[in-house]
C-alpha positions in Angstrom: -6.8 -15.7 0.7 -8.9 -12.5 0.4 -7.2 -9.9 -1.6 -8.0 -6.0 -1.7 -6.5 -4.0 -4.6 -6.2 -0.5 -6.0 -5.3 0.2 -9.7 -4.2 3.4 -11.2 -4.5 5.4 -8.0 -3.5 9.0 -9.0 -1.4 10.9 -6.3 -1.1 14.6 -7.1 2.3 16.3 -7.0 3.7 16.7 -3.8 0.6 15.3 -2.0 -0.3 12.2 0.1 -3.2 9.9 -1.0 -6.2 9.2 1.2 -6.2 5.8 3.1 -6.5 3.2 0.3 -8.2 0.6 2.6 -10.8 2.9 3.8 -14.2 1.1 3.5 -12.7 -2.1 2.2 -13.8 -5.4 3.6 -10.6 -6.1 5.7 -9.8 -2.6 6.7 -10.1 -3.6 10.4 -8.4 -6.9 11.6 -10.0 -8.3 14.7 -7.5 -11.0 15.3 -3.8 -11.7 14.5 -3.7 -12.0 10.7 -1.0 -12.4 8.1 -0.7 -9.7 5.6 1.1 -9.2 2.4 1.5 -5.8 0.7 2.7 -5.4 -3.0 2.8 -2.1 -4.7 4.3 -0.5 -7.9 4.2 3.0 -9.3 4.3 4.7 -12.7 7.6 6.3 -12.2 10.2 6.9 -9.4 9.0 9.2 -6.6 6.2 7.4 -4.9 6.7 6.4 -1.1 4.4 4.2 0.9 3.3 4.1 4.4 1.5 1.3 6.1 0.1 1.5 9.6 -1.3 -1.5 11.3 -3.2 -0.8 14.6 -1.5 2.5 14.8 2.0 1.1 14.5 4.1 2.0 11.5 5.2 -1.0 9.6 6.4 0.9 6.6 7.2 4.6 7.1 7.5 6.5 3.8 9.6 4.0 1.9 9.9 4.1 -2.0 8.2 1.4 -3.9 8.9 -0.3 -7.3 8.5 2.0 -10.4 7.7 -1.1 -12.6 4.6 0.8 -14.1 2.3 -2.2 -14.1 0.2 -4.2 -11.5 2.4 -5.8 -8.8 3.5 -9.2 -9.4 4.4 -11.7 -6.5 7.1 -12.1 -5.3 8.9 -9.4 -7.4 6.9 -6.4 -6.0 6.4 -7.2 -2.3 6.8 -4.4 -0.1 6.3 -6.2 3.2 4.7 -9.2 4.9 3.4 -9.0 8.3 2.9 -12.2 10.4 0.3 -10.9 12.9 -1.5 -7.7 12.2 -4.3 -6.5 14.4 -6.3 -3.4 14.3 -7.1 -0.8 11.6 -4.8 -0.8 8.4 -4.0 2.5 6.9 -2.1 2.5 3.5 -1.1 5.9 1.9 1.1 6.9 -0.9 3.1 10.2 -1.1 4.3 11.6 -4.3 7.7 13.4 -4.0 7.9 14.8 -7.5 6.5 17.8 -9.3 3.9 15.8 -11.4 1.0 13.5 -10.8 1.9 9.8 -10.7 -0.1 6.7 -10.3 0.3 3.5 -8.2 -1.1 -0.1 -8.2 -1.3 -2.0 -5.0 -2.7 -5.3 -3.5 -3.2 -6.5 0.1 -3.4 -10.2 0.6 -5.1 -10.9 4.0 -5.0 -14.4 5.7 
């Protein structure tokens, strides 16, 4: 199963990150493909949004504040059975200080 990851992604105070999957090998899914997203943040206050083919699968929901790389199955945010189209993964910081997040997306 191919995996795309991001480690120590910094999100500025009250800001939204860029698409974390931009330029990744499986940014675009051409056929219905299972997808598993796991994510953690350095502290409370990071929200996650996941769009697949323009459809919001997760819309601005908080993630674990475990302050480590995601462990399966503890830090699973969502599992999609048949994703098709472009994947957009962003993180929004709701606090007054910069926070970091770690994520992994398993495809297939």
